[in-house]
C-alpha positions in Angstrom: 7.2 11.1 16.9 5.1 14.2 17.5 5.6 13.8 21.3 9.3 13.2 20.9 10.1 16.5 19.3 9.1 18.7 22.3 11.1 16.4 24.6 14.1 16.6 22.3 13.8 20.4 22.2 13.8 20.7 26.0 16.7 18.2 26.3 18.8 20.3 23.9 17.9 23.5 25.8 19.0 21.8 29.0 22.4 20.9 27.4 22.9 24.4 26.2 22.0 25.8 29.7 24.5 23.5 31.4 27.3 24.5 29.0 26.5 28.2 29.4 26.4 27.9 33.2 29.5 25.7 33.4 31.6 28.0 31.1 30.5 31.1 33.1 31.2 29.4 36.4 34.8 28.4 35.5 35.5 31.9 34.1 34.2 33.5 37.4 35.5 31.0 39.9 38.8 30.0 38.3 39.5 33.1 36.3 40.2 31.1 33.2 39.8 32.2 29.6 36.6 31.4 27.7 38.1 28.6 25.5 39.5 26.7 28.5 36.4 27.1 30.5 34.2 25.9 27.6 36.4 22.8 27.1 36.4 22.0 30.8 32.6 22.3 30.8 32.2 19.9 27.8 34.4 17.1 29.2 32.7 17.5 32.6 29.1 17.4 31.4 29.7 14.5 29.1 31.7 12.6 31.7 34.4 11.5 29.3 37.0 11.2 32.0 39.8 13.4 30.7 42.3 15.1 33.1 41.6 18.5 34.5 42.6 21.3 32.1 44.2 23.1 35.1 44.5 22.4 38.8 41.2 23.2 40.4 40.7 25.2 43.5 38.4 23.8 46.3 35.6 26.0 45.0 36.3 24.9 41.4 36.1 21.2 42.5 32.8 21.8 44.2 31.4 23.5 41.2 32.8 20.6 38.9 31.0 18.1 41.1 27.7 19.9 40.8 28.2 20.3 37.0 29.0 16.6 36.7 25.8 15.6 38.5 23.9 17.9 36.1 25.6 16.3 33.1 24.8 12.8 34.2 21.2 13.8 34.9 21.0 15.3 31.4 22.4 12.2 29.8 19.8 10.1 31.6 17.1 12.2 30.1 18.7 12.0 26.7 18.9 8.2 26.7 15.4 7.9 28.1 14.0 10.0 25.3 15.9 8.1 22.7 14.8 4.8 24.0 11.2 6.0 24.2 11.3 7.0 20.6 12.6 3.6 19.5 10.0 1.8 21.6 7.2 4.0 20.3 8.2 3.4 16.7 8.6 -0.3 17.1 5.3 -0.6 19.0 3.4 1.5 16.5 4.7 -0.7 13.6 3.9 -3.8 15.5 0.4 -2.7 16.3 -0.2 -1.7 12.7 1.0 -5.0 11.5 -1.1 -6.9 14.0 -4.2 -4.9 13.1 -3.6 -5.4 9.4 -3.1 -9.1 9.8 -6.3 -9.4 11.9 -8.2 -7.5 9.1 -6.7 -9.8 6.5 -7.8 -12.9 8.4 -11.3 -11.6 8.3 -11.3 -10.9 4.5 -13.2 -13.0 2.0 -13.5 -12.7 -1.7 -10.6 -10.3 -1.8 -7.8 -9.8 -4.3 -4.1 -10.5 -3.7 -1.6 -8.4 -5.6 1.9 -9.9 -5.7 4.5 -7.2 -6.1 4.1 -3.4 -5.8 6.4 -2.1 -8.4 5.0 0.3 -11.0 2.4 -2.1 -12.3 1.5 -3.4 -8.8 1.0 0.1 -7.5 -1.3 0.9 -10.4 -3.3 -2.3 -9.8 -3.6 -1.4 -6.1 -4.7 2.1 -6.8 -7.4 0.8 -9.2 -8.6 -1.8 -6.6 -8.6 0.9 -3.9 -11.0 3.0 -5.9 -13.4 0.1 -6.1 -13.0 -1.9 -2.9 -10.8 -2.0 0.2 -10.7 -5.8 0.1 -7.2 -6.4 -1.3 -3.8 -7.4 0.0 -0.4 -6.5 -1.4 2.6 -8.8 -1.0 6.0 -7.2 -1.4 9.5 -8.2 -0.2 11.2 -4.8 -0.7 10.6 -2.5 2.2 11.4 0.6 0.0 8.6 -0.3 -2.4 6.3 -0.9 0.6 7.1 2.6 1.8 6.3 4.1 -1.6 3.0 2.3 -1.6 2.2 3.6 1.9 2.7 7.2 0.7 0.1 6.6 -2.0 -2.3 4.3 -0.1 -1.7 4.6 3.6 -4.5 2.3 4.5 -3.5 -0.5 2.1 -3.1 -4.0 3.6 0.5 -5.0 3.0 2.4 -8.2 3.8 6.2 -7.9 3.8 7.3 -11.2 2.3 8.1 -13.3 -0.7 5.0 -14.1 -2.8 6.7 -17.2 -4.3 6.5 -18.9 -0.9 3.3 -20.8 -0.2 3.1 -19.7 3.5 3.1 -16.0 2.5 0.2 -16.6 0.0 -1.7 -18.4 2.7 -1.1 -15.5 5.2 -2.6 -13.2 2.5 -5.8 -15.3 2.6 -5.4 -17.2 -0.7 -7.9 -19.9 0.3 -10.6 -17.2 0.7 -9.5 -14.9 -2.1 -11.4 -14.5 -5.4 -8.5 -13.3 -7.4 -4.7 -13.0 -7.6 -2.6 -10.6 -9.7 1.0 -11.8 -10.3 3.0 -8.7 -11.3 6.5 -9.4 -9.9 9.5 -8.1 -11.7 10.7 -11.4 -13.1 8.6 -13.8 -15.3 10.1 -16.8 -13.4 8.7 -15.4 -10.2 5.3 -14.9 -11.7 5.5 -18.5 -13.0 6.2 -19.8 -9.5 3.3 -17.7 -8.0 0.9 -19.1 -10.6 2.0 -22.7 -9.9 1.7 -22.3 -6.1 -1.6 -20.4 -6.2 -3.3 -22.9 -8.6 -2.1 -25.8 -6.6 -3.2 -24.3 -3.3 -6.5 -22.8 -4.4 -7.9 -24.3 -7.6 -10.8 -21.9 -8.0 -9.0 -18.6 -7.5 -8.9 -16.4 -10.7 -5.2 -15.6 -11.6 -4.1 -12.8 -13.7 -0.3 -12.7 -14.5 2.0 -10.3 -16.2 4.6 -11.5 -18.8 7.5 -9.4 -20.0 8.6 -12.0 -22.6 6.1 -13.0 -25.2 7.3 -16.7 -25.1 6.5 -16.8 -21.4 2.8 -16.2 -21.9 2.0 -19.9 -22.9 4.0 -21.1 -19.9 2.0 -18.9 -17.5 -1.2 -20.3 -19.0 0.0 -23.8 -18.5 1.1 -22.9 -14.9 -2.5 -22.0 -14.1 -3.1 -18.4 -15.0 -6.6 -17.6 -16.3 -5.4 -14.4 -18.0 -1.9 -13.2 -19.1 -1.2 -9.6 -19.9 2.0 -8.6 -21.8 2.9 -4.9 -21.6 4.8 -5.3 -24.9 1.8 -6.7 -26.7 -0.7 -4.3 -25.1 1.5 -1.3 -25.9 1.9 -2.4 -29.6 -1.9 -2.7 -30.0 -2.5 0.6 -28.4 0.1 2.4 -30.5 -1.4 1.0 -33.7 -4.9 1.9 -32.4 -3.9 5.5 -31.7 -2.9 5.9 -35.4 -5.8 4.0 -36.9 -8.7 5.0 -34.7 -7.6 7.9 -32.5 -11.2 9.0 -31.5 -12.1 5.5 -30.2 -8.9 5.4 -28.2 -9.6 8.9 -26.8 -13.1 7.8 -25.8 -11.8 4.7 -24.0 -9.2 6.9 -22.2 -12.0 9.2 -21.0 -14.2 6.3 -20.1 -11.6 4.5 -18.0 -9.3 7.2 -16.5 -10.8 10.6 -16.8 -11.2 12.2 -13.4 -13.8 14.8 -14.5 -16.1 12.3 -16.2 -15.4 9.4 -13.8 -16.9 6.9 -16.2 -16.2 3.2 -15.6 -16.8 0.0 -17.6 -18.0 -2.6 -15.2 -19.4 -6.1 -15.2 -22.4 -7.1 -13.1 -23.8 -10.6 -12.4 -27.5 -11.1 -12.3 -28.5 -12.5 -8.9 -31.0 -15.3 -8.3 -33.2 -13.1 -6.2 -33.1 -10.0 -8.5 -36.3 -8.5 -9.7 -34.7 -8.3 -13.2 -34.1 -12.1 -13.4 -36.4 -13.7 -15.9 -37.2 -10.3 -17.6 -36.0 -9.1 -21.0 -33.7 -6.1 -21.3 -36.6 -4.0 -22.4 -38.6 -5.0 -19.3 -35.6 -4.6 -16.9 -35.2 -0.9 -18.1 -31.6 -0.8 -16.9 -30.8 2.5 -18.7 -33.9 4.2 -17.5 -33.5 3.0 -13.9 -29.8 3.6 -13.5 -28.6 5.8 -16.4 -26.1 3.1 -17.5 -25.4 2.1 -21.0 -25.6 -1.7 -21.6 -22.6 -2.6 -23.8 -22.6 -6.4 -23.8 -24.1 -9.5 -22.3 -22.8 -13.0 -21.7 -25.2 -15.9 -20.9 -24.3 -18.3 -18.2 -26.2 -21.2 -19.6 -24.1 -21.9 -22.7 -20.9 -20.0 -21.7 -20.8 -18.3 -25.1 -18.8 -15.2 -25.9 -20.1 -11.8 -25.1 -23.0 -10.5 -27.3 -22.3 -6.8 -27.9 -25.2 -4.4 -28.1 -27.8 -7.1 -27.1 -31.3 -6.7 -28.5 -34.1 -5.5 -26.2 -35.7 -8.9 -26.3 -32.7 -10.7 -24.7 -33.9 -12.4 -21.5 -31.8 -12.0 -18.3 -31.2 -15.1 -16.3 -29.5 -15.6 -12.9 -25.7 -15.8 -13.5 -25.7 -13.8 -16.7 -23.0 -11.1 -16.9 -23.9 -7.6 -18.1 -21.2 -5.2 -19.2 -22.2 -1.6 -18.6 -20.7 1.9 -18.9 -21.4 4.7 -16.5 -20.5 6.5 -13.3 -19.7 4.7 -10.0 -22.9 5.8 -8.3 -24.9 4.4 -11.2 -23.0 1.1 -11.1 -23.7 0.9 -7.3 -27.4 1.5 -8.1 -27.4 -1.3 -10.6 -25.7 -3.7 -8.2 -28.5 -3.1 -5.7 -31.1 -3.8 -8.4 -29.5 -7.1 -9.7 -28.4 -8.4 -6.3 
């Protein structure tokens, strides 16, 4: 597009030059008024095939022939530039799609986001801050364009997420998670059924507009179902009953100046903290993070909040921490 604009400018300058020369030539050679000369020039340059405005003299016919050759040459440049623009745009989009699909084919343990409406865009933005390994599926080109404005490097597949083939193109068999946030609950239900049937181990999070749909989504294979209506009601009540706690959570999860995050980290088998107690692991001292909760892998029990210092860390245990991104990255390197 940037190369097309200079060519377009010179093409338009050429057209103006032809019209000026042609009009002046007819005025001088044929002695006609400016309006007739300009009209004769336009129909000659564009080769529309109208009759002569007035009977031409031999000199006038010779000049008309030269002007006609100039007009045809100009139209050749114009169509060449226009064709070049269309080819460049199509080729650019094709190369971007091909590169994106090649990167998707190489992805593993990524997240698939079905739908990029308001909720889908927010999910994609959150994933983009944490990892580049995510794929967005959307069938509306206008929504894809809106997502590109926010996340130009996002991997997007233009297609219907309710179709099995589209999910497979997004790398469902290699993905670790799928977010179903399409505009209709029935579509999210189809996505959950297809994803669970194709990839039994993938973790599925679905959105439900209607409260009665939540149970159906769970039965369809969703691991977690989020209802905006229920979440909004709980939040509104919490703002009234415990405003300070809600404000703290807002700061901890979305404040740009504090950049705090609540994150879960799994203890690796080769980690130097495996087999040690929390006191011996010294996670707060080594990383600056706050340990909020712990869930043991052995008995699959619920999270233990504010675990005691004597709690022993084993491979596979999940630790919930609060802190900055660089602190979380430091902890991941410690527990890997």
